[in-house]
NULO-419300 format. One record per residue (C-alpha): residue in one letter; x, y, z. Coordinates in steps of 0.05 Angstrom, whole numbers, padded with zeros to 5 digits, always signed. Layout:
N
AXYZ/...
***
This chain:
502
M+01903+02277+02086/S+01836+02295+02086/G+01785+02315+02040/L+01720+02333+02006/L+01689+02335+01948/V+01629+02390+01925/A+01590+02371+01864/G+01539+02394+01835/T+01465+02371+01804/T+01481+02419+01737/S+01531+02465+01709/D+01524+02542+01759/A+01493+02504+01805/G+01533+02532+01861/K+01599+02488+01867/S+01646+02545+01854/I+01614+02592+01908/V+01601+02536+01966/T+01678+02512+01951/T+01699+02578+01962/A+01652+02586+02028/I+01690+02530+02052/C+01759+02542+02040/R+01753+02607+02083/A+01719+02577+02129/F+01759+02522+02142/A+01823+02563+02143/R+01785+02605+02193/R+01789+02555+02238/G+01868+02550+02232/L+01867+02496+02184/K+01912+02508+02123/V+01864+02490+02055/A+01883+02485+01988/P+01824+02483+01924/F+01826+02434+01880/K+01785+02417+01812/A+01812+02365+01771/Q+01795+02392+01707/N+01760+02460+01685/M+01732+02482+01631/S+01726+02557+01623/N+01759+02613+01584/N+01769+02650+01644/S+01831+02640+01666/M+01884+02678+01713/V+01965+02667+01720/C+02007+02649+01777/V+02073+02608+01783/D+02088+02546+01781/A+02150+02510+01813/E+02199+02528+01768/G+02178+02605+01777/R+02143+02605+01703/G+02085+02637+01689/A+02037+02578+01695/E+01947+02585+01675/I+01899+02560+01716/G+01819+02574+01724/R+01795+02628+01755/A+01756+02600+01805/Q+01811+02560+01831/W+01860+02626+01842/V+01790+02660+01871/Q+01783+02594+01924/A+01867+02602+01941/R+01858+02667+01966/A+01800+02642+01999/A+01845+02595+02033/R+01886+02650+02048/I+01945+02600+02002/T+01987+02616+01943/P+01946+02594+01880/E+01991+02539+01838/P+01977+02494+01774/A+01964+02442+01823/M+01894+02466+01838/N+01875+02460+01767/P+01917+02418+01736/V+01881+02406+01673/L+01839+02474+01635/L+01803+02462+01576/K+01800+02529+01541/P+01731+02524+01480/G+01760+02537+01419/S+01709+02513+01381/D+01640+02464+01391/H+01679+02416+01381/R+01752+02430+01401/S+01787+02458+01463/H+01862+02477+01473/V+01888+02435+01532/V+01929+02477+01587/V+01964+02415+01639/M+02004+02435+01699/G+01999+02515+01677/Q+02026+02500+01608/P+01999+02483+01541/G+01983+02422+01527/G+01952+02408+01457/T+01885+02409+01437/L+01831+02361+01453/D+01776+02336+01410/S+01696+02330+01438/G+01706+02257+01406/D+01772+02252+01463/F+01714+02255+01513/L+01694+02177+01509/G+01764+02158+01523/G+01816+02200+01500/R+01829+02234+01565/T+01879+02180+01600/H+01938+02226+01607/L+01900+02280+01635/A+01874+02246+01690/E+01942+02214+01705/A+01970+02287+01714/A+01901+02307+01751/F+01908+02240+01808/A+01983+02256+01810/A+01972+02335+01826/F+01912+02320+01866/D+01956+02265+01913/E+02018+02307+01914/L+01969+02373+01932/R+01938+02324+01995/S+02003+02314+02022/R+02023+02379+02039/V+01964+02412+02062/D+01923+02385+02129/V+01854+02378+02081/V+01834+02392+02003/V+01765+02417+01985/A+01758+02398+01914/E+01693+02425+01871/G+01664+02381+01812/A+01651+02400+01743/G+01579+02396+01716/S+01549+02332+01742/P+01566+02264+01766/A+01506+02241+01742/E+01532+02248+01665/V+01531+02173+01658/N+01555+02180+01587/L+01620+02205+01620/R+01621+02166+01682/A+01670+02112+01649/H+01729+02162+01640/D+01714+02215+01688/Y+01773+02236+01742/V+01744+02308+01764/N+01662+02280+01791/M+01662+02209+01823/G+01726+02189+01788/L+01770+02226+01834/A+01719+02215+01892/R+01735+02141+01880/H+01821+02159+01867/G+01818+02193+01936/S+01763+02160+01975/L+01731+02236+01987/P+01663+02245+02008/T+01623+02281+01971/V+01559+02335+01983/V+01523+02349+01916/V+01496+02429+01905/G+01424+02446+01880/D+01412+02513+01857/I+01338+02519+01884/D+01323+02573+01830/R+01320+02525+01775/G+01270+02488+01803/G+01258+02417+01803/V+01322+02418+01849/F+01293+02355+01894/A+01283+02310+01830/A+01356+02333+01809/L+01391+02319+01883/Y+01349+02256+01879/G+01360+02230+01812/T+01439+02252+01815/L+01446+02205+01867/A+01397+02149+01843/L+01437+02146+01773/L+01506+02125+01811/D+01529+02054+01822/A+01538+02028+01892/D+01611+02045+01894/D+01596+02114+01873/Q+01533+02124+01922/A+01578+02092+01983/L+01619+02169+01975/L+01562+02216+01968/A+01539+02243+02043/G+01499+02291+02033/F+01466+02350+01995/V+01461+02429+02003/L+01409+02473+01982/N+01432+02535+01941/K+01403+02601+01921/F+01340+02607+01964/R+01294+02664+01982/G+01246+02670+02039/D+01224+02633+02096/V+01272+02568+02099/T+01225+02531+02141/L+01178+02519+02082/L+01235+02480+02055/D+01228+02431+02117/P+01184+02373+02088/A+01218+02379+02027/L+01281+02364+02070/Q+01262+02309+02111/R+01229+02267+02052/I+01294+02270+02009/T+01326+02253+02080/A+01286+02195+02090/L+01287+02172+02018/T+01370+02162+02013/G+01386+02169+02084/R+01432+02230+02063/P+01422+02289+02107/F+01423+02364+02077/H+01486+02408+02109/G+01452+02477+02106/V+01419+02519+02054/L+01446+02583+02029/P+01406+02636+02025/W+01401+02684+01963/D+01444+02746+01967/P+01452+02796+01908/N+01522+02815+01942/L+01562+02753+01939/W+01587+02777+01867/L+01651+02728+01857/D+01701+02735+01804/S+01660+02703+01749/E+01688+02643+01723/D+01624+02621+01678/A+01605+02651+01623/L+01527+02638+01653/D+01539+02703+01683/L+01553+02752+01634/E+01490+02795+01658/G+01524+02860+01667/R+01535+02904+01726/R+01489+02954+01732/A+01486+03022+01775/T+01445+03035+01832/D+01422+03096+01790/P+01430+03083+01716/A+01409+03152+01684/D+01463+03180+01716/A+01514+03138+01706/L+01576+03124+01664/R+01550+03081+01611/V+01598+03025+01590/A+01582+02969+01540/V+01622+02911+01530/V+01622+02870+01467/R+01603+02805+01479/F+01642+02766+01445/P+01620+02687+01420/R+01687+02661+01456/I+01699+02712+01502/S+01762+02698+01553/N+01775+02730+01619/F+01717+02780+01617/T+01718+02790+01693/D+01772+02855+01669/V+01698+02892+01675/D+01686+02861+01748/A+01726+02923+01766/L+01684+02971+01740/G+01619+02947+01758/L+01645+02957+01827/E+01640+03028+01818/P+01576+03066+01839/G+01576+03106+01783/V+01588+03059+01721/D+01533+03022+01690/V+01565+02960+01658/V+01528+02923+01599/F+01544+02865+01553/A+01527+02878+01475/S+01515+02829+01417/R+01482+02876+01364/P+01489+02952+01342/S+01444+02974+01368/E+01469+02968+01443/L+01531+03001+01433/A+01489+03066+01405/G+01486+03097+01475/A+01554+03076+01509/D+01596+03134+01532/L+01652+03074+01539/V+01661+03013+01489/V+01698+02952+01519/L+01729+02905+01472/P+01748+02848+01519/G+01788+02787+01514/T+01773+02729+01467/R+01794+02660+01454/T+01791+02661+01371/T+01802+02731+01361/I+01804+02723+01282/A+01737+02687+01279/D+01709+02742+01343/L+01727+02799+01289/A+01690+02770+01231/W+01632+02753+01282/M+01629+02837+01294/R+01636+02846+01222/E+01581+02798+01208/R+01529+02837+01259/G+01549+02906+01227/L+01590+02920+01301/D+01653+02933+01283/E+01621+02992+01242/A+01577+03011+01303/V+01645+03010+01343/L+01668+03060+01286/R+01616+03093+01297/H+01625+03111+01369/H+01700+03128+01360/A+01687+03177+01310/A+01635+03219+01355/G+01693+03223+01399/R+01681+03169+01450/P+01731+03128+01476/V+01736+03059+01470/L+01783+03002+01507/G+01812+02935+01479/V+01839+02887+01531/C+01881+02836+01494/G+01846+02798+01444/G+01803+02868+01441/C+01867+02904+01435/Q+01894+02856+01375/V+01819+02877+01332/L+01835+02950+01344/G+01901+02946+01309/R+01909+02953+01234/T+01921+02869+01217/I+01925+02802+01250/T+01976+02755+01221/D+01968+02674+01247/V+02015+02646+01189/D+02027+02581+01242/G+01947+02582+01244/V+01944+02574+01318/E+01874+02602+01313/G+01852+02561+01253/P+01879+02549+01181/G+01948+02580+01174/G+01965+02638+01135/A+01913+02685+01150/V+01913+02759+01146/V+01860+02800+01165/E+01853+02878+01177/G+01835+02903+01243/L+01797+02954+01255/G+01847+03016+01246/L+01838+03043+01313/L+01905+03030+01343/D+01977+03028+01303/L+01999+02958+01316/T+01997+02895+01292/T+01992+02822+01307/E+02028+02767+01296/F+02004+02693+01323/G+02049+02646+01350/A+02050+02582+01373/A+02091+02598+01440/K+02039+02627+01495/V+02060+02678+01534/L+02045+02671+01606/R+02064+02741+01658/L+02054+02773+01714/P+02073+02850+01688/E+02083+02918+01729/G+02084+02993+01687/E+02051+03047+01704/A+02009+03096+01667/W+01993+03170+01668/G+02038+03172+01732/V+01998+03113+01764/P+02024+03038+01775/V+01984+02987+01738/T+01995+02907+01739/G+01962+02856+01707/Y+01974+02789+01675/E+01979+02767+01610/I+01955+02706+01575/H+01963+02705+01492/H+01995+02675+01434/G+01994+02741+01393/R+02053+02788+01390/I+02034+02856+01381/E+02082+02905+01349/V+02065+02986+01365/G+02072+03034+01306/A+02114+03100+01315/S+02048+03137+01313/A+02013+03095+01378/E+02031+03134+01441/P+02069+03082+01488/F+02010+03046+01545/P+02020+02989+01583/G+02021+02938+01549/G+01996+02953+01485/A+01984+03027+01447/A+01942+03084+01456/T+01912+03161+01430/D+01882+03207+01452/R+01808+03164+01453/V+01830+03091+01439/F+01874+03050+01491/G+01894+02980+01480/T+01940+02937+01532/M+01950+02850+01532/W+01949+02870+01604/H+01888+02826+01635/G+01862+02852+01704/S+01896+02927+01702/L+01824+02946+01719/E+01842+02919+01785/S+01892+02970+01798/D+01838+03031+01838/E+01884+03088+01813/F+01896+03070+01744/R+01824+03041+01734/R+01805+03114+01764/A+01843+03155+01716/L+01821+03111+01658/L+01748+03124+01679/S+01764+03201+01694/R+01790+03210+01619/A+01728+03172+01593/S+01682+03220+01627/A+01717+03286+01603/L+01708+03258+01527/V+01641+03241+01535/G+01629+03310+01579/R+01607+03290+01637/P+01639+03301+01709/A+01695+03262+01737/I+01682+03200+01785/E+01702+03213+01849/S+01705+03144+01882/D+01753+03110+01939/V+01734+03030+01926/S+01787+02987+01932/F+01779+02924+01883/E+01820+02880+01930/D+01793+02902+01987/A+01720+02890+01958/R+01740+02815+01938/E+01758+02802+02013/R+01692+02832+02040/R+01655+02784+01996/I+01690+02726+02007/D+01680+02740+02083/L+01609+02754+02071/L+01607+02687+02028/A+01642+02652+02095/D+01594+02685+02143/L+01537+02659+02105/A+01571+02590+02103/E+01575+02587+02180/E+01509+02614+02195/H+01473+02579+02144/L+01517+02516+02136/D+01529+02449+02183/V+01615+02469+02163/D+01627+02425+02234/A+01593+02367+02199/L+01633+02389+02134/L+01692+02382+02164/A+01682+02318+02204/L+01665+02297+02132/A+01729+02317+02109/Q+01767+02290+02164/D+01734+02217+02178/G+01714+02200+02105/A+01636+02187+02086/P+01597+02147+02137/A+01596+02069+02124/G+01537+02044+02116/L+01504+02092+02077/P+01437+02062+02033/F+01439+02046+01962/V+01377+02093+01924/P+01360+02042+01859/A+01344+02086+01805/G+01292+02039+01783/P+01246+01991+01817/R+01289+01931+01847/P+01272+01861+01798/D+01231+01827+01847/E+01186+01883+01862/R+01174+01898+01789/
***
């Protein structure tokens, strides 16, 4: 019953990457490993199956980490998932099932029930495996939230978890951030913070030696390694900070794919598989001009379909998509994007906002959407164009397909408009290639010849990450921490001068 917490100086510092690497490295040693994140905030999620056989929703990163650990993903690995619906309110998922909403003010004292659920899941999960590798959220030094924290040092204290802090050297100021993170913690929290890891270093690592030695001398905590920058470390993205597109080696000759960047975009990993194809150039678009040269336009998932459709209209993106279609070029919509392509969207019960809303879609597909309070969570299978296709469903909107639409997995289609409610369908290799072949033919480009396997590519990236961890991190020292706990007697580092030194 051992464990380790991977915290970070900031969001996107590399906690997910390091956690994934450690999960695979520990699994290679024959250990039964489980990832864990007490509370995740992301609109990029995945469906697994809970103990009762129901579809259940967890953060995408924990799903990938479970794959890295060679263990079946389950809700206990991410017991609390917050899906932002606005700047002040999030939809809550508890143990894979809808759990109401959380307002921003609830972060200061309104999450006790969520902490209890998270701690119970952690305890039960740890009882079944050799080691739990837990990922923190944001920074453990967010002192305004510490009193009610259960994902960073609150979790570490609950489980007596030794903690390592990851810093992203690409951001600059990383050594101040590492020292400051430690110094802002109280004595009991500091007693569990046992070391540091640097991420995304480029260049000669020996140049860091003076800084590493200085921080270790000041804090009494060692560095457990420096992970280098590697452009091939592209894992399934979870954080919207990673929306930078997937550029082809030679964009001029590639099939140009423009993905509309909705303000509340969700499950944008749907297009990751397109970016793996050598003949496809993927960019994200927020303005009509950015759609002008596209061969294929993709409307991805969104947490707020009606609001993001209004956003499209405010910016003129709706007209840009219609012009693209009128020019004979293909359009793909996934989940919320599929609903946007239909005739109407109805939200009588106020699932996304005030009840009674009925809005017109873009009218490119003969389908209608009606929102319901119950969420659909499924792992469907089917066939399209004579090839198998699988995916996962996470949605409140129920679509009804009209008589003029062609059947399509999880949706509807015409000769050049394709809509599906199945996230992850593009990870089905034969289906993805069939779609790209049709898109290429519609725009007069040669068919894309490819033998890319999305599943193999994911495994290669996880193994590459673990190889880098074995080479550049002290994995054995991290395992010893997980098994033995934080060393006794780690020095306290004050945030300011001691009273007798002033």
